[in-house]
Biopython code that builds the backbone (N, CA, C, O; Angstrom):
import numpy as np
from Bio.PDB.StructureBuilder import StructureBuilder

atoms = [
    (1, "MET", "N", (-30.303, 120.702, -68.154)),
    (1, "MET", "CA", (-31.453, 121.578, -68.253)),
    (1, "MET", "C", (-30.945, 122.987, -68.558)),
    (1, "MET", "O", (-29.964, 123.434, -67.963)),
    (2, "SER", "N", (-31.600, 123.681, -69.471)),
    (2, "SER", "CA", (-31.188, 125.026, -69.864)),
    (2, "SER", "C", (-31.457, 126.039, -68.752)),
    (2, "SER", "O", (-32.225, 125.774, -67.828)),
    (3, "THR", "N", (-30.822, 127.185, -68.854)),
    (3, "THR", "CA", (-31.050, 128.281, -67.907)),
    (3, "THR", "C", (-32.508, 128.709, -67.928)),
    (3, "THR", "O", (-33.108, 128.928, -66.876)),
    (4, "ASN", "N", (-33.084, 128.828, -69.128)),
    (4, "ASN", "CA", (-34.493, 129.258, -69.228)),
    (4, "ASN", "C", (-35.424, 128.260, -68.548)),
    (4, "ASN", "O", (-36.337, 128.645, -67.817)),
    (5, "ARG", "N", (-35.190, 127.012, -68.787)),
    (5, "ARG", "CA", (-36.052, 125.981, -68.186)),
    (5, "ARG", "C", (-35.877, 125.953, -66.667)),
    (5, "ARG", "O", (-36.854, 125.780, -65.938)),
    (6, "LYS", "N", (-34.645, 126.122, -66.182)),
    (6, "LYS", "CA", (-34.411, 126.195, -64.734)),
    (6, "LYS", "C", (-35.176, 127.368, -64.129)),
    (6, "LYS", "O", (-35.760, 127.241, -63.052)),
    (7, "THR", "N", (-35.176, 128.508, -64.818)),
    (7, "THR", "CA", (-35.914, 129.676, -64.321)),
    (7, "THR", "C", (-37.401, 129.368, -64.211)),
    (7, "THR", "O", (-38.032, 129.704, -63.209)),
    (8, "VAL", "N", (-37.966, 128.729, -65.236)),
    (8, "VAL", "CA", (-39.393, 128.384, -65.206)),
    (8, "VAL", "C", (-39.670, 127.393, -64.075)),
    (8, "VAL", "O", (-40.677, 127.528, -63.380)),
    (9, "GLU", "N", (-38.810, 126.413, -63.878)),
    (9, "GLU", "CA", (-38.991, 125.455, -62.779)),
    (9, "GLU", "C", (-38.935, 126.171, -61.419)),
    (9, "GLU", "O", (-39.737, 125.880, -60.532)),
    (10, "THR", "N", (-37.992, 127.102, -61.260)),
    (10, "THR", "CA", (-37.888, 127.876, -60.018)),
    (10, "THR", "C", (-39.138, 128.712, -59.812)),
    (10, "THR", "O", (-39.660, 128.798, -58.701)),
    (11, "TYR", "N", (-39.614, 129.326, -60.881)),
    (11, "TYR", "CA", (-40.848, 130.117, -60.840)),
    (11, "TYR", "C", (-42.025, 129.249, -60.382)),
    (11, "TYR", "O", (-42.756, 129.627, -59.467)),
    (12, "LEU", "N", (-42.206, 128.093, -61.014)),
    (12, "LEU", "CA", (-43.326, 127.220, -60.661)),
    (12, "LEU", "C", (-43.231, 126.760, -59.211)),
    (12, "LEU", "O", (-44.244, 126.684, -58.516)),
    (13, "ASP", "N", (-42.016, 126.452, -58.752)),
    (13, "ASP", "CA", (-41.824, 126.068, -57.360)),
    (13, "ASP", "C", (-42.261, 127.191, -56.427)),
    (13, "ASP", "O", (-42.921, 126.937, -55.419)),
    (14, "GLY", "N", (-41.901, 128.423, -56.752)),
    (14, "GLY", "CA", (-42.327, 129.565, -55.943)),
    (14, "GLY", "C", (-43.830, 129.746, -55.972)),
    (14, "GLY", "O", (-44.435, 130.078, -54.953)),
    (15, "PHE", "N", (-44.441, 129.532, -57.129)),
    (15, "PHE", "CA", (-45.897, 129.691, -57.262)),
    (15, "PHE", "C", (-46.625, 128.641, -56.427)),
    (15, "PHE", "O", (-47.682, 128.919, -55.861)),
    (16, "ARG", "N", (-46.066, 127.447, -56.350)),
    (16, "ARG", "CA", (-46.681, 126.372, -55.550)),
    (16, "ARG", "C", (-46.721, 126.731, -54.060)),
    (16, "ARG", "O", (-47.517, 126.169, -53.309)),
    (17, "ARG", "N", (-45.873, 127.654, -53.638)),
    (17, "ARG", "CA", (-45.799, 128.037, -52.218)),
    (17, "ARG", "C", (-46.215, 129.488, -51.983)),
    (17, "ARG", "O", (-46.115, 129.995, -50.865)),
    (18, "ASN", "N", (-46.686, 130.161, -53.052)),
    (18, "ASN", "CA", (-46.988, 131.598, -52.970)),
    (18, "ASN", "C", (-45.802, 132.375, -52.408)),
    (18, "ASN", "O", (-45.979, 133.315, -51.634)),
    (19, "ASP", "N", (-44.597, 131.980, -52.800)),
    (19, "ASP", "CA", (-43.374, 132.639, -52.365)),
    (19, "ASP", "C", (-43.102, 133.808, -53.309)),
    (19, "ASP", "O", (-42.453, 133.658, -54.344)),
    (20, "HIS", "N", (-43.614, 134.972, -52.926)),
    (20, "HIS", "CA", (-43.527, 136.151, -53.788)),
    (20, "HIS", "C", (-42.090, 136.488, -54.167)),
    (20, "HIS", "O", (-41.816, 136.786, -55.330)),
    (21, "ALA", "N", (-41.175, 136.447, -53.215)),
    (21, "ALA", "CA", (-39.777, 136.804, -53.505)),
    (21, "ALA", "C", (-39.188, 135.869, -54.556)),
    (21, "ALA", "O", (-38.515, 136.320, -55.483)),
    (22, "GLN", "N", (-39.437, 134.568, -54.413)),
    (22, "GLN", "CA", (-38.900, 133.615, -55.376)),
    (22, "GLN", "C", (-39.517, 133.830, -56.755)),
    (22, "GLN", "O", (-38.806, 133.808, -57.760)),
    (23, "ILE", "N", (-40.823, 134.035, -56.813)),
    (23, "ILE", "CA", (-41.507, 134.277, -58.088)),
    (23, "ILE", "C", (-40.947, 135.530, -58.750)),
    (23, "ILE", "O", (-40.564, 135.497, -59.919)),
    (24, "LEU", "N", (-40.897, 136.625, -58.016)),
    (24, "LEU", "CA", (-40.460, 137.909, -58.579)),
    (24, "LEU", "C", (-39.005, 137.873, -59.022)),
    (24, "LEU", "O", (-38.622, 138.603, -59.937)),
    (25, "SER", "N", (-38.181, 137.028, -58.382)),
    (25, "SER", "CA", (-36.768, 136.926, -58.774)),
    (25, "SER", "C", (-36.607, 136.303, -60.163)),
    (25, "SER", "O", (-35.535, 136.396, -60.762)),
    (26, "CYS", "N", (-37.644, 135.681, -60.666)),
    (26, "CYS", "CA", (-37.608, 135.024, -61.974)),
    (26, "CYS", "C", (-38.102, 135.927, -63.103)),
    (26, "CYS", "O", (-38.096, 135.523, -64.266)),
    (27, "LEU", "N", (-38.527, 137.140, -62.770)),
    (27, "LEU", "CA", (-39.188, 138.026, -63.731)),
    (27, "LEU", "C", (-38.344, 139.237, -64.089)),
    (27, "LEU", "O", (-37.556, 139.720, -63.276)),
    (28, "THR", "N", (-38.517, 139.729, -65.325)),
    (28, "THR", "CA", (-37.926, 141.013, -65.702)),
    (28, "THR", "C", (-38.755, 142.125, -65.066)),
    (28, "THR", "O", (-39.899, 141.902, -64.671)),
    (29, "GLU", "N", (-38.181, 143.312, -64.968)),
    (29, "GLU", "CA", (-38.910, 144.455, -64.391)),
    (29, "GLU", "C", (-40.164, 144.803, -65.200)),
    (29, "GLU", "O", (-41.171, 145.239, -64.643)),
    (30, "ASP", "N", (-40.090, 144.605, -66.516)),
    (30, "ASP", "CA", (-41.201, 144.977, -67.394)),
    (30, "ASP", "C", (-42.078, 143.780, -67.771)),
    (30, "ASP", "O", (-42.685, 143.765, -68.842)),
    (31, "ILE", "N", (-42.143, 142.780, -66.890)),
    (31, "ILE", "CA", (-42.923, 141.574, -67.121)),
    (31, "ILE", "C", (-44.349, 141.902, -67.577)),
    (31, "ILE", "O", (-44.977, 142.836, -67.080)),
    (32, "GLU", "N", (-44.837, 141.119, -68.526)),
    (32, "GLU", "CA", (-46.247, 141.190, -68.922)),
    (32, "GLU", "C", (-46.864, 139.831, -68.665)),
    (32, "GLU", "O", (-46.267, 138.800, -68.976)),
    (33, "TRP", "N", (-48.079, 139.829, -68.089)),
    (33, "TRP", "CA", (-48.778, 138.587, -67.779)),
    (33, "TRP", "C", (-50.186, 138.700, -68.316)),
    (33, "TRP", "O", (-50.930, 139.614, -67.963)),
    (34, "THR", "N", (-50.544, 137.759, -69.176)),
    (34, "THR", "CA", (-51.891, 137.691, -69.725)),
    (34, "THR", "C", (-52.485, 136.334, -69.383)),
    (34, "THR", "O", (-51.893, 135.297, -69.682)),
    (35, "VAL", "N", (-53.651, 136.342, -68.759)),
    (35, "VAL", "CA", (-54.463, 135.143, -68.641)),
    (35, "VAL", "C", (-55.655, 135.415, -69.550)),
    (35, "VAL", "O", (-56.554, 136.184, -69.210)),
    (36, "PHE", "N", (-55.644, 134.772, -70.708)),
    (36, "PHE", "CA", (-56.625, 135.077, -71.737)),
    (36, "PHE", "C", (-58.047, 134.902, -71.212)),
    (36, "PHE", "O", (-58.384, 133.894, -70.590)),
    (37, "GLY", "N", (-58.870, 135.915, -71.480)),
    (37, "GLY", "CA", (-60.246, 135.929, -71.012)),
    (37, "GLY", "C", (-60.416, 136.464, -69.611)),
    (37, "GLY", "O", (-61.541, 136.571, -69.122)),
    (38, "HIS", "N", (-59.291, 136.810, -68.937)),
    (38, "HIS", "CA", (-59.386, 137.259, -67.546)),
    (38, "HIS", "C", (-58.663, 138.574, -67.277)),
    (38, "HIS", "O", (-59.273, 139.510, -66.761)),
    (39, "PHE", "N", (-57.368, 138.667, -67.618)),
    (39, "PHE", "CA", (-56.654, 139.914, -67.334)),
    (39, "PHE", "C", (-55.341, 139.988, -68.102)),
    (39, "PHE", "O", (-54.832, 138.991, -68.615)),
    (40, "HIS", "N", (-54.813, 141.210, -68.161)),
    (40, "HIS", "CA", (-53.483, 141.486, -68.703)),
    (40, "HIS", "C", (-52.877, 142.539, -67.793)),
    (40, "HIS", "O", (-53.525, 143.538, -67.482)),
    (41, "LEU", "N", (-51.635, 142.325, -67.361)),
    (41, "LEU", "CA", (-50.980, 143.310, -66.500)),
    (41, "LEU", "C", (-49.529, 143.459, -66.911)),
    (41, "LEU", "O", (-48.973, 142.617, -67.616)),
    (42, "LYS", "N", (-48.923, 144.560, -66.450)),
    (42, "LYS", "CA", (-47.524, 144.860, -66.751)),
    (42, "LYS", "C", (-46.813, 145.301, -65.484)),
    (42, "LYS", "O", (-47.372, 146.023, -64.659)),
    (43, "GLY", "N", (-45.567, 144.853, -65.342)),
    (43, "GLY", "CA", (-44.706, 145.293, -64.247)),
    (43, "GLY", "C", (-44.752, 144.378, -63.035)),
    (43, "GLY", "O", (-45.749, 143.708, -62.766)),
    (44, "LYS", "N", (-43.635, 144.374, -62.311)),
    (44, "LYS", "CA", (-43.510, 143.506, -61.136)),
    (44, "LYS", "C", (-44.502, 143.843, -60.030)),
    (44, "LYS", "O", (-45.023, 142.939, -59.378)),
    (45, "ALA", "N", (-44.773, 145.133, -59.806)),
    (45, "ALA", "CA", (-45.694, 145.501, -58.720)),
    (45, "ALA", "C", (-47.085, 144.937, -58.985)),
    (45, "ALA", "O", (-47.708, 144.373, -58.085)),
    (46, "ALA", "N", (-47.574, 145.084, -60.211)),
    (46, "ALA", "CA", (-48.891, 144.554, -60.567)),
    (46, "ALA", "C", (-48.883, 143.027, -60.495)),
    (46, "ALA", "O", (-49.858, 142.421, -60.051)),
    (47, "TYR", "N", (-47.799, 142.415, -60.924)),
    (47, "TYR", "CA", (-47.661, 140.958, -60.883)),
    (47, "TYR", "C", (-47.731, 140.478, -59.435)),
    (47, "TYR", "O", (-48.442, 139.523, -59.121)),
    (48, "ASP", "N", (-46.990, 141.147, -58.561)),
    (48, "ASP", "CA", (-46.947, 140.775, -57.151)),
    (48, "ASP", "C", (-48.350, 140.762, -56.556)),
    (48, "ASP", "O", (-48.687, 139.863, -55.785)),
    (49, "GLU", "N", (-49.171, 141.752, -56.907)),
    (49, "GLU", "CA", (-50.531, 141.851, -56.369)),
    (49, "GLU", "C", (-51.447, 140.752, -56.890)),
    (49, "GLU", "O", (-52.461, 140.452, -56.260)),
    (50, "ALA", "N", (-51.111, 140.144, -58.030)),
    (50, "ALA", "CA", (-51.996, 139.163, -58.662)),
    (50, "ALA", "C", (-51.563, 137.715, -58.440)),
    (50, "ALA", "O", (-52.169, 136.804, -59.004)),
    (51, "ILE", "N", (-50.543, 137.487, -57.643)),
    (51, "ILE", "CA", (-50.024, 136.125, -57.471)),
    (51, "ILE", "C", (-51.079, 135.184, -56.889)),
    (51, "ILE", "O", (-51.268, 134.085, -57.410)),
    (52, "GLU", "N", (-51.754, 135.580, -55.843)),
    (52, "GLU", "CA", (-52.840, 134.753, -55.322)),
    (52, "GLU", "C", (-54.068, 135.019, -56.182)),
    (52, "GLU", "O", (-54.554, 136.148, -56.246)),
    (53, "GLY", "N", (-54.563, 133.994, -56.832)),
    (53, "GLY", "CA", (-55.718, 134.162, -57.713)),
    (53, "GLY", "C", (-56.961, 134.536, -56.930)),
    (53, "GLY", "O", (-57.105, 134.157, -55.768)),
    (54, "PRO", "N", (-57.868, 135.284, -57.565)),
    (54, "PRO", "CA", (-59.105, 135.657, -56.885)),
    (54, "PRO", "C", (-59.919, 134.412, -56.507)),
    (54, "PRO", "O", (-60.154, 133.539, -57.342)),
    (55, "GLY", "N", (-60.336, 134.343, -55.264)),
    (55, "GLY", "CA", (-61.111, 133.205, -54.791)),
    (55, "GLY", "C", (-60.276, 132.009, -54.362)),
    (55, "GLY", "O", (-60.828, 130.980, -53.973)),
    (56, "TRP", "N", (-58.950, 132.127, -54.427)),
    (56, "TRP", "CA", (-58.081, 131.033, -53.991)),
    (56, "TRP", "C", (-57.813, 131.185, -52.499)),
    (56, "TRP", "O", (-57.589, 132.292, -52.010)),
    (57, "LEU", "N", (-57.837, 130.075, -51.783)),
    (57, "LEU", "CA", (-57.593, 130.104, -50.340)),
    (57, "LEU", "C", (-56.194, 129.639, -49.971)),
    (57, "LEU", "O", (-55.863, 129.550, -48.789)),
    (58, "GLY", "N", (-55.390, 129.348, -50.945)),
    (58, "GLY", "CA", (-54.024, 128.903, -50.683)),
    (58, "GLY", "C", (-53.309, 128.692, -51.996)),
    (58, "GLY", "O", (-53.889, 128.870, -53.067)),
    (59, "PRO", "N", (-52.055, 128.315, -51.911)),
    (59, "PRO", "CA", (-51.291, 128.114, -53.139)),
    (59, "PRO", "C", (-51.806, 126.914, -53.930)),
    (59, "PRO", "O", (-52.375, 125.984, -53.358)),
    (60, "PRO", "N", (-51.608, 126.940, -55.233)),
    (60, "PRO", "CA", (-52.058, 125.820, -56.061)),
    (60, "PRO", "C", (-51.089, 124.642, -55.993)),
    (60, "PRO", "O", (-49.890, 124.811, -55.770)),
    (61, "GLN", "N", (-51.628, 123.471, -56.188)),
    (61, "GLN", "CA", (-50.790, 122.299, -56.464)),
    (61, "GLN", "C", (-50.640, 122.294, -57.977)),
    (61, "GLN", "O", (-51.641, 122.212, -58.688)),
    (62, "LEU", "N", (-49.428, 122.377, -58.484)),
    (62, "LEU", "CA", (-49.185, 122.412, -59.930)),
    (62, "LEU", "C", (-48.346, 121.209, -60.333)),
    (62, "LEU", "O", (-47.296, 120.947, -59.748)),
    (63, "ASP", "N", (-48.815, 120.488, -61.329)),
    (63, "ASP", "CA", (-48.086, 119.352, -61.867)),
    (63, "ASP", "C", (-47.785, 119.632, -63.330)),
    (63, "ASP", "O", (-48.680, 119.980, -64.100)),
    (64, "VAL", "N", (-46.527, 119.481, -63.709)),
    (64, "VAL", "CA", (-46.129, 119.673, -65.094)),
    (64, "VAL", "C", (-46.457, 118.395, -65.861)),
    (64, "VAL", "O", (-45.974, 117.313, -65.527)),
    (65, "VAL", "N", (-47.281, 118.539, -66.889)),
    (65, "VAL", "CA", (-47.598, 117.414, -67.770)),
    (65, "VAL", "C", (-46.473, 117.262, -68.787)),
    (65, "VAL", "O", (-45.971, 116.163, -69.026)),
    (66, "ARG", "N", (-46.087, 118.402, -69.385)),
    (66, "ARG", "CA", (-44.946, 118.418, -70.306)),
    (66, "ARG", "C", (-44.435, 119.845, -70.406)),
    (66, "ARG", "O", (-45.162, 120.812, -70.182)),
    (67, "MET", "N", (-43.162, 119.939, -70.748)),
    (67, "MET", "CA", (-42.534, 121.239, -70.935)),
    (67, "MET", "C", (-41.605, 121.129, -72.140)),
    (67, "MET", "O", (-40.829, 120.180, -72.258)),
    (68, "VAL", "N", (-41.696, 122.111, -73.031)),
    (68, "VAL", "CA", (-40.836, 122.134, -74.214)),
    (68, "VAL", "C", (-40.228, 123.521, -74.336)),
    (68, "VAL", "O", (-40.765, 124.504, -73.824)),
    (69, "GLU", "N", (-39.096, 123.578, -75.027)),
    (69, "GLU", "CA", (-38.375, 124.838, -75.162)),
    (69, "GLU", "C", (-37.892, 124.990, -76.594)),
    (69, "GLU", "O", (-37.406, 124.044, -77.214)),
    (70, "GLN", "N", (-38.039, 126.210, -77.100)),
    (70, "GLN", "CA", (-37.463, 126.554, -78.395)),
    (70, "GLN", "C", (-36.983, 127.993, -78.325)),
    (70, "GLN", "O", (-37.751, 128.901, -78.008)),
    (71, "ASP", "N", (-35.708, 128.191, -78.622)),
    (71, "ASP", "CA", (-35.101, 129.524, -78.594)),
    (71, "ASP", "C", (-35.381, 130.195, -77.258)),
    (71, "ASP", "O", (-34.973, 129.678, -76.218)),
    (72, "ASP", "N", (-36.074, 131.342, -77.262)),
    (72, "ASP", "CA", (-36.316, 132.104, -76.039)),
    (72, "ASP", "C", (-37.710, 131.849, -75.458)),
    (72, "ASP", "O", (-38.229, 132.676, -74.708)),
    (73, "THR", "N", (-38.314, 130.713, -75.799)),
    (73, "THR", "CA", (-39.665, 130.407, -75.336)),
    (73, "THR", "C", (-39.714, 129.034, -74.684)),
    (73, "THR", "O", (-39.205, 128.051, -75.223)),
    (74, "VAL", "N", (-40.340, 128.991, -73.509)),
    (74, "VAL", "CA", (-40.602, 127.739, -72.815)),
    (74, "VAL", "C", (-42.115, 127.610, -72.715)),
    (74, "VAL", "O", (-42.802, 128.540, -72.291)),
    (75, "MET", "N", (-42.626, 126.449, -73.107)),
    (75, "MET", "CA", (-44.064, 126.201, -73.019)),
    (75, "MET", "C", (-44.298, 125.033, -72.064)),
    (75, "MET", "O", (-43.568, 124.042, -72.073)),
    (76, "ALA", "N", (-45.339, 125.179, -71.238)),
    (76, "ALA", "CA", (-45.656, 124.131, -70.271)),
    (76, "ALA", "C", (-47.147, 123.844, -70.283)),
    (76, "ALA", "O", (-47.978, 124.751, -70.336)),
    (77, "GLU", "N", (-47.460, 122.562, -70.232)),
    (77, "GLU", "CA", (-48.828, 122.124, -69.980)),
    (77, "GLU", "C", (-48.871, 121.724, -68.517)),
    (77, "GLU", "O", (-48.055, 120.922, -68.063)),
    (78, "LEU", "N", (-49.821, 122.282, -67.779)),
    (78, "LEU", "CA", (-49.904, 122.058, -66.338)),
    (78, "LEU", "C", (-51.291, 121.577, -65.946)),
    (78, "LEU", "O", (-52.282, 121.878, -66.613)),
    (79, "ARG", "N", (-51.346, 120.827, -64.856)),
    (79, "ARG", "CA", (-52.598, 120.519, -64.177)),
    (79, "ARG", "C", (-52.492, 121.139, -62.800)),
    (79, "ARG", "O", (-51.445, 121.080, -62.155)),
    (80, "GLY", "N", (-53.587, 121.736, -62.356)),
    (80, "GLY", "CA", (-53.554, 122.379, -61.059)),
    (80, "GLY", "C", (-54.786, 122.081, -60.230)),
    (80, "GLY", "O", (-55.871, 121.833, -60.756)),
    (81, "VAL", "N", (-54.592, 122.111, -58.926)),
    (81, "VAL", "CA", (-55.692, 122.006, -57.978)),
    (81, "VAL", "C", (-55.512, 123.152, -56.997)),
    (81, "VAL", "O", (-54.438, 123.339, -56.427)),
    (82, "VAL", "N", (-56.589, 123.919, -56.810)),
    (82, "VAL", "CA", (-56.522, 125.114, -55.973)),
    (82, "VAL", "C", (-57.628, 125.067, -54.926)),
    (82, "VAL", "O", (-58.782, 124.813, -55.270)),
    (83, "PRO", "N", (-57.301, 125.308, -53.649)),
    (83, "PRO", "CA", (-58.352, 125.390, -52.637)),
    (83, "PRO", "C", (-59.190, 126.657, -52.840)),
    (83, "PRO", "O", (-58.645, 127.742, -53.046)),
    (84, "THR", "N", (-60.508, 126.510, -52.782)),
    (84, "THR", "CA", (-61.435, 127.634, -52.949)),
    (84, "THR", "C", (-62.475, 127.579, -51.828)),
    (84, "THR", "O", (-62.550, 126.584, -51.106)),
    (85, "PRO", "N", (-63.275, 128.632, -51.675)),
    (85, "PRO", "CA", (-64.317, 128.604, -50.637)),
    (85, "PRO", "C", (-65.292, 127.434, -50.796)),
    (85, "PRO", "O", (-65.871, 126.975, -49.811)),
    (86, "ASP", "N", (-65.478, 126.951, -52.029)),
    (86, "ASP", "CA", (-66.408, 125.852, -52.288)),
    (86, "ASP", "C", (-65.747, 124.477, -52.255)),
    (86, "ASP", "O", (-66.411, 123.476, -52.524)),
    (87, "GLY", "N", (-64.480, 124.405, -51.937)),
    (87, "GLY", "CA", (-63.756, 123.135, -51.925)),
    (87, "GLY", "C", (-62.448, 123.265, -52.661)),
    (87, "GLY", "O", (-61.500, 123.867, -52.157)),
    (88, "THR", "N", (-62.391, 122.700, -53.862)),
    (88, "THR", "CA", (-61.195, 122.839, -54.687)),
    (88, "THR", "C", (-61.618, 123.032, -56.132)),
    (88, "THR", "O", (-62.695, 122.601, -56.546)),
    (89, "ALA", "N", (-60.758, 123.685, -56.886)),
    (89, "ALA", "CA", (-60.942, 123.840, -58.328)),
    (89, "ALA", "C", (-59.815, 123.083, -59.004)),
    (89, "ALA", "O", (-58.651, 123.213, -58.626)),
    (90, "THR", "N", (-60.165, 122.296, -60.000)),
    (90, "THR", "CA", (-59.177, 121.599, -60.802)),
    (90, "THR", "C", (-59.051, 122.338, -62.121)),
    (90, "THR", "O", (-60.053, 122.656, -62.762)),
    (91, "LEU", "N", (-57.810, 122.612, -62.526)),
    (91, "LEU", "CA", (-57.554, 123.436, -63.691)),
    (91, "LEU", "C", (-56.624, 122.729, -64.668)),
    (91, "LEU", "O", (-55.735, 121.975, -64.272)),
    (92, "SER", "N", (-56.847, 122.987, -65.940)),
    (92, "SER", "CA", (-55.921, 122.596, -66.991)),
    (92, "SER", "C", (-55.334, 123.895, -67.534)),
    (92, "SER", "O", (-56.076, 124.833, -67.824)),
    (93, "MET", "N", (-54.004, 123.959, -67.676)),
    (93, "MET", "CA", (-53.365, 125.209, -68.062)),
    (93, "MET", "C", (-52.332, 124.989, -69.159)),
    (93, "MET", "O", (-51.619, 123.987, -69.184)),
    (94, "ALA", "N", (-52.279, 125.953, -70.057)),
    (94, "ALA", "CA", (-51.204, 126.025, -71.037)),
    (94, "ALA", "C", (-50.493, 127.342, -70.776)),
    (94, "ALA", "O", (-51.134, 128.392, -70.711)),
    (95, "GLU", "N", (-49.184, 127.297, -70.628)),
    (95, "GLU", "CA", (-48.391, 128.466, -70.269)),
    (95, "GLU", "C", (-47.281, 128.673, -71.287)),
    (95, "GLU", "O", (-46.562, 127.739, -71.643)),
    (96, "VAL", "N", (-47.152, 129.907, -71.749)),
    (96, "VAL", "CA", (-46.052, 130.295, -72.632)),
    (96, "VAL", "C", (-45.213, 131.302, -71.862)),
    (96, "VAL", "O", (-45.714, 132.341, -71.433)),
    (97, "PHE", "N", (-43.942, 130.989, -71.691)),
    (97, "PHE", "CA", (-43.001, 131.876, -71.006)),
    (97, "PHE", "C", (-42.015, 132.396, -72.040)),
    (97, "PHE", "O", (-41.240, 131.622, -72.600)),
    (98, "VAL", "N", (-42.035, 133.696, -72.300)),
    (98, "VAL", "CA", (-41.074, 134.313, -73.210)),
    (98, "VAL", "C", (-39.939, 134.842, -72.344)),
    (98, "VAL", "O", (-40.160, 135.636, -71.431)),
    (99, "MET", "N", (-38.727, 134.395, -72.639)),
    (99, "MET", "CA", (-37.574, 134.653, -71.790)),
    (99, "MET", "C", (-36.681, 135.745, -72.367)),
    (99, "MET", "O", (-36.593, 135.921, -73.582)),
    (100, "ARG", "N", (-36.019, 136.475, -71.467)),
    (100, "ARG", "CA", (-34.993, 137.442, -71.853)),
    (100, "ARG", "C", (-33.886, 137.378, -70.819)),
    (100, "ARG", "O", (-34.124, 137.604, -69.632)),
    (101, "ASP", "N", (-32.685, 137.072, -71.263)),
    (101, "ASP", "CA", (-31.518, 137.004, -70.376)),
    (101, "ASP", "C", (-31.759, 136.103, -69.172)),
    (101, "ASP", "O", (-31.359, 136.429, -68.054)),
    (102, "GLY", "N", (-32.417, 134.965, -69.407)),
    (102, "GLY", "CA", (-32.638, 133.990, -68.350)),
    (102, "GLY", "C", (-33.780, 134.300, -67.410)),
    (102, "GLY", "O", (-33.976, 133.589, -66.424)),
    (103, "LEU", "N", (-34.547, 135.356, -67.693)),
    (103, "LEU", "CA", (-35.699, 135.727, -66.865)),
    (103, "LEU", "C", (-36.971, 135.714, -67.698)),
    (103, "LEU", "O", (-36.920, 135.816, -68.924)),
    (104, "ILE", "N", (-38.112, 135.589, -67.029)),
    (104, "ILE", "CA", (-39.404, 135.581, -67.711)),
    (104, "ILE", "C", (-39.797, 137.029, -68.008)),
    (104, "ILE", "O", (-39.985, 137.828, -67.091)),
    (105, "ALA", "N", (-39.920, 137.360, -69.303)),
    (105, "ALA", "CA", (-40.299, 138.711, -69.730)),
    (105, "ALA", "C", (-41.787, 138.796, -70.051)),
    (105, "ALA", "O", (-42.389, 139.867, -69.979)),
    (106, "GLU", "N", (-42.369, 137.655, -70.403)),
    (106, "GLU", "CA", (-43.798, 137.629, -70.707)),
    (106, "GLU", "C", (-44.332, 136.249, -70.380)),
    (106, "GLU", "O", (-43.696, 135.233, -70.659)),
    (107, "ARG", "N", (-45.504, 136.233, -69.789)),
    (107, "ARG", "CA", (-46.185, 134.973, -69.489)),
    (107, "ARG", "C", (-47.585, 135.061, -70.077)),
    (107, "ARG", "O", (-48.340, 135.985, -69.774)),
    (108, "ARG", "N", (-47.920, 134.101, -70.914)),
    (108, "ARG", "CA", (-49.262, 134.016, -71.507)),
    (108, "ARG", "C", (-49.882, 132.710, -71.024)),
    (108, "ARG", "O", (-49.261, 131.651, -71.122)),
    (109, "ALA", "N", (-51.084, 132.780, -70.513)),
    (109, "ALA", "CA", (-51.698, 131.589, -69.935)),
    (109, "ALA", "C", (-53.132, 131.408, -70.402)),
    (109, "ALA", "O", (-53.891, 132.365, -70.553)),
    (110, "TRP", "N", (-53.472, 130.152, -70.624)),
    (110, "TRP", "CA", (-54.846, 129.734, -70.871)),
    (110, "TRP", "C", (-55.204, 128.828, -69.715)),
    (110, "TRP", "O", (-54.560, 127.799, -69.511)),
    (111, "VAL", "N", (-56.225, 129.195, -68.954)),
    (111, "VAL", "CA", (-56.619, 128.450, -67.764)),
    (111, "VAL", "C", (-58.061, 127.999, -67.937)),
    (111, "VAL", "O", (-58.962, 128.815, -68.130)),
    (112, "ILE", "N", (-58.268, 126.683, -67.867)),
    (112, "ILE", "CA", (-59.588, 126.128, -68.095)),
    (112, "ILE", "C", (-59.987, 125.287, -66.882)),
    (112, "ILE", "O", (-59.282, 124.342, -66.527)),
    (113, "PRO", "N", (-61.119, 125.623, -66.238)),
    (113, "PRO", "CA", (-61.609, 124.769, -65.152)),
    (113, "PRO", "C", (-62.021, 123.399, -65.700)),
    (113, "PRO", "O", (-62.612, 123.297, -66.775)),
    (114, "VAL", "N", (-61.700, 122.359, -64.945)),
    (114, "VAL", "CA", (-62.053, 120.999, -65.328)),
    (114, "VAL", "C", (-63.033, 120.486, -64.296)),
    (114, "VAL", "O", (-62.738, 120.496, -63.101)),
    (115, "ASN", "N", (-64.179, 120.044, -64.734)),
    (115, "ASN", "CA", (-65.203, 119.530, -63.802)),
    (115, "ASN", "C", (-64.990, 118.064, -63.518)),
    (115, "ASN", "O", (-65.752, 117.466, -62.758)),
]
sb = StructureBuilder()
sb.init_structure("model")
sb.init_model(0)
sb.init_chain("A")
sb.init_seg("    ")
for serial, (resi, resn, name, xyz) in enumerate(atoms, 1):
    if name == "N":
        sb.init_residue(resn, " ", resi, " ")
    sb.init_atom(name, np.array(xyz, "f"), 0.0, 1.0, " ", f" {name:<3s}", serial, name[0])
structure = sb.get_structure()
């Protein structure tokens, strides 16, 4: 497994547990995170504040459907289940991780609720 892919796997593991330190250790200082249709942020401090999604009552269960890598980009298709005040939300996600020196420099995400 490549260094970039290991970083993404470590990141996802941290996200599954809301382990801020583990997540942040995978990011560059100038990280950019876009969830299309929802938000765009820059920097580790802003990222740290957004780790728990709005309306989430705990960490998500994330399952990797597939992951591919080309050059400095790792792409993952994910399925997620998140506890919410109304029960749980099931999500389908496409994630693009742009890497720099083995760390995530940019994360682009498409998150779609699945009924």
